[in-house]
N, C-alpha and C positions, 0 to 999 in steps of 0.2 A: 527194761528191753534190755533188748539183746540187740546185739549189733553184729551180722551174718555172713558169712561168704559162701557162696552155692556155687560148686564147678560142674561144668557139663559137657566131657572134653577134655584136650589140650588146653585149648584159650578161654572156651566160654567162661567168663563166669559174671556172678551175678552181688550185687549190694546190696542187703538191704535190712530192714528194722522191723520186731517181732515180740512181743511179749511171752511168745512161744515160737521160740524157733525152731526146735524138732516138728511142731507143729504143722509150722509155717513151709520147710524142707519137704514134707509127704504130700502138702498138698502140691507144690512146686513138677515135683516128683511123678505125683498123677497125670499131673496137665501134657508132662513132656515126655515124647517117646523113646529118649536116651539117659542114659544112664546118668541121676545125676547128686553130686556128691556133697557132706557140707564141710567144707573144706578148711573153717576157721567160722569160730564165732566166741564173742567178748559180751557181757554185761558190761551197760552203760547205763548211767543216773536216765531216766525217764525223759527227764527235764530236757535236756541238751542230746537225745537219743535222735528227733529228725533233722538238729544242724551237725551232729554231727552223720549220716548216714548224707544228707547237704552237700555239704565238705570231702566226705570221700566223692561220689559221685564229681566234686566240679576236680579235683584230682586228678580222676582217672578219666575226665571229658575225652583227650584225644583218643582212648580206647574206645570210644562209646559205641553201641552197634544201633541199639535198640532198648528203650528203659530203662533199665537197672542193669540191663546186659552188655559186657565187655570184656569184649578180644584182647584181655593181657593174662600174663601170667600169674601164678599166684603169688611169688613172693614181693610184685608188683604191686597186685590189688591190697594186699595183706601189711606193705611196705606205707600205704594211704590212709588205710582204714586206722590206722596205729597212730599215724600221724594227726589223722583226724579225732582221735580220742582224742594225743596228749595236748589239741591241743579245745577242746569242750567245743568242736564244731565251729570256734573263730573264724577268721580269714575268708579271704572273697570265697563267696557261695555260686555266684552267678556268672552264665558264660559271658568267658574275656575273648579280647585279642593277645593280651599277653601269656606272658612265658608261663608255661607250669612251674609251680617251685617244687626242689630236687624233692626226690624218695632217697636217694641214699642209692638208691639200685639204678648199674650202668646200663642203658640202654642204648643201644643207635637208632636212627631213625637211618632208611633208605625213603632216596625222593629217583618217584620213576614216573617216567612219560606217560599220559592216558594211554598213548600206544604200548609202552614194555608191560602196562596193567592189564590191560586187555588178552597181549599175548598169553599173561602166564595164566589169567584165570580158565582162557579158553585151552589152556594144557591140566594146571589140577583143579581150576574150583576157589572162590574165593578161600575158601577154607585152608588149604594145602600148602597156600602162595609164601609164609610164614619163613615153613620148614622148607620147602623149594627156593627161595632165596636165600635159605642160612647152610643150604646145602653144596648151592654151587657158587659160592663164597667162599666155604672149607675147598672146592674141590679147587679151587682156583689161588687161593692161596699154598696148597700143597703141590699145586705146578711148576709155581711160580719158587720155593722153596726148592723147588729140584733139579732149576736153572740156576739158583743162584750157587 
């Protein structure tokens, strides 16, 4: 079996398992209007593959969008898959309010009010929200550096 990571655009990633990852990639590409790339794959023993997939999904749960698709960078998704493989799928797999184990990748969370989120979505849509926030933070940091 193979655990794989498909990438659709900059942020949308799909984590799945298949005995024929290349064929699965082609099937998903056919059903998708945009380009879907095979970003990562790793052979895993068939007896643990479902557990590894579930563990990777659990590790990425805060980024989940729909089904097996996550709005996350490839580095974070690959780190989750590698951790799940190292753990052989062991560990918590169910949804829980408990904190996500560290993947060794630094990410900062930004908490927005509902009003802020709505205003950003109205300007750039859901897909452009992260880039919009990163650019705004970078502009503000540069502005503050000039003042100092």
